[in-house]
GUTI-957459 format. One record per residue (C-alpha): residue number from 1; residue in one letter; x, z, y. Coordinates in Angstrom, 3 decimals, decimal comma, padded with zeros to 6 digits. Last residue first. Layout:
BEGIN
> NUM_a_X_Z_Y .
...
//
This chain:
BEGIN
> 266_x_024,454_006,839_029,111 .
> 265_x_021,237_008,597_028,224 .
> 264_x_021,469_011,904_026,342 .
> 263_x_019,659_011,640_023,064 .
> 262_x_016,232_013,120_022,352 .
> 261_x_015,033_016,123_020,358 .
> 260_x_016,486_018,725_022,688 .
> 259_x_017,215_022,273_021,568 .
> 258_x_020,973_022,037_022,033 .
> 257_x_021,927_019,301_024,470 .
> 256_x_021,484_015,742_023,198 .
> 255_x_024,141_014,095_021,086 .
> 254_x_025,802_011,020_022,469 .
> 253_x_024,041_007,862_021,281 .
> 252_x_024,846_006,292_017,947 .
> 251_x_026,664_002,997_017,996 .
> 250_x_025,163_-000,119_016,461 .
> 249_x_024,396_-001,281_013,014 .
> 248_x_022,873_000,871_010,253 .
> 247_x_026,202_000,925_008,430 .
> 246_x_027,281_003,468_011,003 .
> 245_x_029,475_003,366_014,125 .
> 244_x_030,547_006,891_014,954 .
> 243_x_028,875_009,459_017,081 .
> 242_x_031,055_012,533_016,750 .
> 241_x_030,839_016,249_016,135 .
> 240_x_027,242_016,358_014,994 .
> 239_x_027,980_013,790_012,326 .
> 238_x_026,546_010,298_012,235 .
> 237_x_025,004_009,263_008,904 .
> 236_x_027,043_006,882_006,748 .
> 235_x_027,134_009,173_003,709 .
> 234_x_023,446_009,873_004,248 .
> 233_x_022,718_006,166_004,198 .
> 232_x_024,763_005,631_001,056 .
> 231_x_022,923_008,445_-000,734 .
> 230_x_019,584_007,038_000,386 .
> 229_x_020,606_003,606_-000,906 .
> 228_x_021,287_005,103_-004,339 .
> 227_x_018,026_007,080_-004,378 .
> 226_x_016,072_003,976_-003,362 .
> 225_x_017,752_001,880_-006,026 .
> 224_x_016,782_004,439_-008,660 .
> 223_x_013,206_004,473_-007,381 .
> 222_x_012,973_000,690_-007,497 .
> 221_x_014,460_000,478_-010,979 .
> 220_x_012,213_003,278_-012,273 .
> 219_x_009,123_001,735_-010,673 .
> 218_x_010,017_-001,696_-012,044 .
> 217_x_010,319_-000,137_-015,538 .
> 216_x_007,249_002,113_-015,312 .
> 215_x_004,784_-000,479_-014,023 .
> 214_x_003,916_-001,628_-017,549 .
> 213_x_002,940_001,992_-018,275 .
> 212_x_-000,061_001,652_-015,956 .
> 211_x_-001,662_-000,886_-018,269 .
> 210_x_-002,247_-004,353_-016,753 .
> 209_x_-005,168_-005,892_-014,878 .
> 208_x_-008,386_-007,218_-016,407 .
> 207_x_-008,711_-007,613_-020,176 .
> 206_x_-010,669_-004,402_-020,661 .
> 205_x_-011,138_-002,382_-023,839 .
> 204_x_-013,586_000,308_-024,925 .
> 203_x_-017,011_-001,344_-024,805 .
> 202_x_-019,896_-000,006_-026,906 .
> 201_x_-021,772_001,594_-024,040 .
> 200_x_-020,367_000,880_-020,578 .
> 199_x_-018,465_003,908_-019,350 .
> 198_x_-019,459_006,133_-016,431 .
> 197_x_-016,438_007,503_-014,591 .
> 196_x_-016,274_010,331_-012,050 .
> 195_x_-013,679_010,640_-009,313 .
> 194_x_-013,616_013,288_-006,570 .
> 193_x_-011,081_015,261_-008,619 .
> 192_x_-008,622_012,419_-008,043 .
> 191_x_-008,955_012,714_-004,269 .
> 190_x_-008,194_016,433_-004,433 .
> 189_x_-005,269_015,570_-006,714 .
> 188_x_-003,775_013,173_-004,199 .
> 187_x_-004,311_015,275_-001,074 .
> 186_x_-002,858_018,369_-002,725 .
> 185_x_000,140_016,340_-003,912 .
> 184_x_000,890_015,259_-000,331 .
> 183_x_000,522_018,812_001,000 .
> 182_x_002,716_020,290_-001,759 .
> 181_x_005,444_017,728_-001,050 .
> 180_x_005,287_018,568_002,661 .
> 179_x_005,925_022,207_001,771 .
> 178_x_008,792_021,168_-000,519 .
> 177_x_010,364_019,140_002,348 .
> 176_x_010,055_021,908_004,961 .
> 175_x_012,416_024,431_003,351 .
> 174_x_015,228_021,955_002,702 .
> 173_x_014,715_020,582_006,215 .
> 172_x_014,958_024,082_007,702 .
> 171_x_018,129_024,757_005,732 .
> 170_x_019,670_021,506_006,955 .
> 169_x_018,890_022,305_010,572 .
> 168_x_016,578_020,336_012,832 .
> 167_x_012,860_020,343_012,071 .
> 166_x_010,990_019,589_015,307 .
> 165_x_010,274_015,889_015,583 .
> 164_x_010,192_014,938_011,898 .
> 163_x_008,324_018,186_011,199 .
> 162_x_005,559_017,307_013,630 .
> 161_x_005,225_013,925_011,934 .
> 160_x_004,935_015,597_008,527 .
> 159_x_002,453_018,177_009,818 .
> 158_x_000,303_015,406_011,285 .
> 157_x_000,462_013,487_008,006 .
> 156_x_-000,453_016,576_005,969 .
> 155_x_-003,367_017,404_008,268 .
> 154_x_-004,646_013,825_008,138 .
> 153_x_-004,254_013,630_004,349 .
> 152_x_-005,932_017,033_003,869 .
> 151_x_-008,902_015,828_005,929 .
> 150_x_-009,053_012,653_003,833 .
> 149_x_-009,021_014,702_000,610 .
> 148_x_-011,819_016,934_001,917 .
> 147_x_-013,922_013,898_002,838 .
> 146_x_-013,420_012,508_-000,683 .
> 145_x_-014,484_015,870_-002,119 .
> 144_x_-017,615_015,822_000,022 .
> 143_x_-018,460_012,234_-000,945 .
> 142_x_-018,087_012,674_-004,742 .
> 141_x_-016,739_009,317_-005,932 .
> 140_x_-018,021_006,877_-008,560 .
> 139_x_-016,215_004,578_-010,984 .
> 138_x_-018,139_002,169_-013,195 .
> 137_x_-017,505_001,020_-016,757 .
> 136_x_-015,098_-000,898_-018,944 .
> 135_x_-011,938_-000,124_-016,943 .
> 134_x_-009,908_-001,620_-014,087 .
> 133_x_-008,272_000,610_-011,476 .
> 132_x_-007,092_-001,228_-008,365 .
> 131_x_-009,781_000,595_-006,385 .
> 130_x_-007,827_003,780_-007,153 .
> 129_x_-004,759_002,362_-005,434 .
> 128_x_-006,988_001,320_-002,545 .
> 127_x_-008,265_004,888_-002,513 .
> 126_x_-004,780_006,328_-002,219 .
> 125_x_-003,513_003,812_000,322 .
> 124_x_-006,635_004,302_002,452 .
> 123_x_-005,993_008,055_002,386 .
> 122_x_-002,431_007,397_003,539 .
> 121_x_-003,771_005,159_006,310 .
> 120_x_-006,276_007,768_007,456 .
> 119_x_-003,454_010,297_007,573 .
> 118_x_-001,172_007,913_009,469 .
> 117_x_-003,778_007,133_012,114 .
> 116_x_-004,741_010,786_012,558 .
> 115_x_-001,137_011,989_012,613 .
> 114_x_-000,115_009,284_015,088 .
> 113_x_-002,926_010,257_017,442 .
> 112_x_-002,231_013,969_016,978 .
> 111_x_001,546_013,527_017,542 .
> 110_x_001,503_010,847_020,248 .
> 109_x_-000,057_013,162_022,817 .
> 108_x_002,436_016,013_022,375 .
> 107_x_005,171_013,403_021,935 .
> 106_x_004,768_012,103_025,503 .
> 105_x_007,788_009,828_026,034 .
> 104_x_006,918_008,193_022,729 .
> 103_x_009,623_006,359_020,811 .
> 102_x_009,973_008,472_017,670 .
> 101_x_006,415_009,812_017,845 .
> 100_x_004,818_006,384_017,661 .
> 99_x_007,587_005,017_015,433 .
> 98_x_006,873_007,717_012,850 .
> 97_x_003,118_007,127_012,992 .
> 96_x_003,388_003,365_012,667 .
> 95_x_005,947_003,762_009,891 .
> 94_x_003,546_005,953_007,916 .
> 93_x_000,913_003,245_008,287 .
> 92_x_003,291_000,451_007,258 .
> 91_x_004,937_002,255_004,326 .
> 90_x_001,658_003,372_002,735 .
> 89_x_000,001_000,004_003,373 .
> 88_x_002,828_-001,833_001,604 .
> 87_x_002,547_000,481_-001,406 .
> 86_x_-001,249_-000,013_-001,560 .
> 85_x_-000,671_-003,770_-001,477 .
> 84_x_001,518_-003,472_-004,592 .
> 83_x_-001,333_-001,756_-006,453 .
> 82_x_-003,899_-004,215_-005,108 .
> 81_x_-001,832_-007,160_-006,344 .
> 80_x_-001,116_-005,636_-009,770 .
> 79_x_-004,718_-004,749_-010,650 .
> 78_x_-004,562_-001,654_-012,823 .
> 77_x_-005,641_-000,973_-016,417 .
> 76_x_-007,438_001,991_-017,991 .
> 75_x_-008,369_001,857_-021,670 .
> 74_x_-011,491_003,732_-022,699 .
> 73_x_-012,763_006,580_-024,874 .
> 72_x_-011,492_009,459_-022,764 .
> 71_x_-010,346_008,235_-019,367 .
> 70_x_-006,668_008,744_-018,599 .
> 69_x_-004,423_009,875_-015,749 .
> 68_x_-000,785_010,871_-016,348 .
> 67_x_000,611_007,567_-015,114 .
> 66_x_-001,565_008,052_-012,007 .
> 65_x_000,614_011,029_-011,035 .
> 64_x_003,663_008,760_-011,070 .
> 63_x_001,678_006,321_-008,935 .
> 62_x_000,659_008,782_-006,246 .
> 61_x_004,104_010,397_-005,970 .
> 60_x_005,647_006,946_-005,720 .
> 59_x_003,174_006,077_-002,942 .
> 58_x_004,005_009,234_-000,981 .
> 57_x_007,742_008,722_-001,469 .
> 56_x_007,494_005,083_-000,410 .
> 55_x_005,718_006,069_002,787 .
> 54_x_008,186_008,880_003,494 .
> 53_x_011,345_006,980_002,606 .
> 52_x_010,238_003,581_003,905 .
> 51_x_009,217_005,123_007,218 .
> 50_x_012,438_007,142_007,477 .
> 49_x_014,473_003,987_006,832 .
> 48_x_012,573_002,147_009,548 .
> 47_x_013,145_005,091_011,890 .
> 46_x_016,876_005,013_011,106 .
> 45_x_016,911_001,297_011,854 .
> 44_x_015,124_001,661_015,185 .
> 43_x_017,411_004,465_016,344 .
> 42_x_020,503_002,457_015,431 .
> 41_x_019,106_-000,654_017,061 .
> 40_x_018,833_001,012_020,441 .
> 39_x_019,664_004,698_020,732 .
> 38_x_020,627_007,607_018,525 .
> 37_x_020,149_011,369_018,176 .
> 36_x_016,408_010,950_017,645 .
> 35_x_017,140_008,470_014,866 .
> 34_x_019,535_010,870_013,137 .
> 33_x_016,754_013,478_012,990 .
> 32_x_014,323_010,823_011,811 .
> 31_x_016,635_010,059_008,901 .
> 30_x_016,956_013,743_008,007 .
> 29_x_013,205_014,281_007,908 .
> 28_x_012,552_011,018_006,065 .
> 27_x_015,155_011,784_003,389 .
> 26_x_013,650_015,209_002,688 .
> 25_x_010,049_013,952_002,778 .
> 24_x_010,759_011,180_000,277 .
> 23_x_012,623_013,619_-001,960 .
> 22_x_009,764_016,136_-001,820 .
> 21_x_007,127_013,507_-002,667 .
> 20_x_009,211_012,245_-005,593 .
> 19_x_009,736_015,819_-006,838 .
> 18_x_005,977_016,402_-006,733 .
> 17_x_005,340_013,237_-008,738 .
> 16_x_007,924_014,325_-011,296 .
> 15_x_006,282_017,742_-011,701 .
> 14_x_002,735_016,370_-011,918 .
> 13_x_003,886_013,683_-014,405 .
> 12_x_005,781_016,054_-016,721 .
> 11_x_003,424_019,075_-016,717 .
> 10_x_001,367_017,797_-019,625 .
> 9_x_001,772_014,156_-020,583 .
> 8_x_-001,938_013,322_-020,330 .
> 7_x_-002,225_015,311_-017,104 .
> 6_x_-005,276_014,178_-015,131 .
> 5_x_-007,597_013,853_-018,133 .
> 4_x_-011,073_012,539_-017,389 .
> 3_x_-014,059_012,977_-019,745 .
> 2_x_-016,598_010,183_-019,455 .
> 1_x_-020,033_010,693_-017,929 .
//
């Protein structure tokens, strides 16, 4: 069995991956808050932005952490198509959960259903990303550890959806985002510890896929663009004092009474 290193660059990749998860959670929480204070296209667009933020944040966390993963005695490459597909799955399944709770008239029912679906989807994203791994040998998974990682994913997704519905103030969001970041990272590293690799004797290199470092430039550009767009979105967000027209098209609804998660109907 080959030796696996989950932190080739020391604390750098775990720390950056955690920050990515926290940023995605922070933007998603605030975006969903604006969505619940809005109607029509404005609500839809804020929910889309929240889905991209949380799903993209989870995937970015996963891939930054993968940059620090290595197998002793072998090169590790990744299939580009499967890697990109894992990003799409992350955004779609998280979006399904966010839209389920964002539009449901029975959030108490939508929350566990959405959390289960989203958690299973996030786990699928993780293991699809791992299936994209190409190396000269075979990869095996410990079933109990995989089950634990899936359970963590479901719990983390349910907690994230609950937070999008219930976290209101800026201080509460700033407190919740790091907790969500811990949950996402816990799922990832639990899944990674389920992995064992058996190398083929005498073979070190593989011609399939591309090295993980070749994803760094597009990842950096994409992440930088995301941060810039997030800043613009927050600058255009409706204030509590007024419901102005935003760059997300359409007027925001009047604010709901204190303690309510839904807008007042005109």
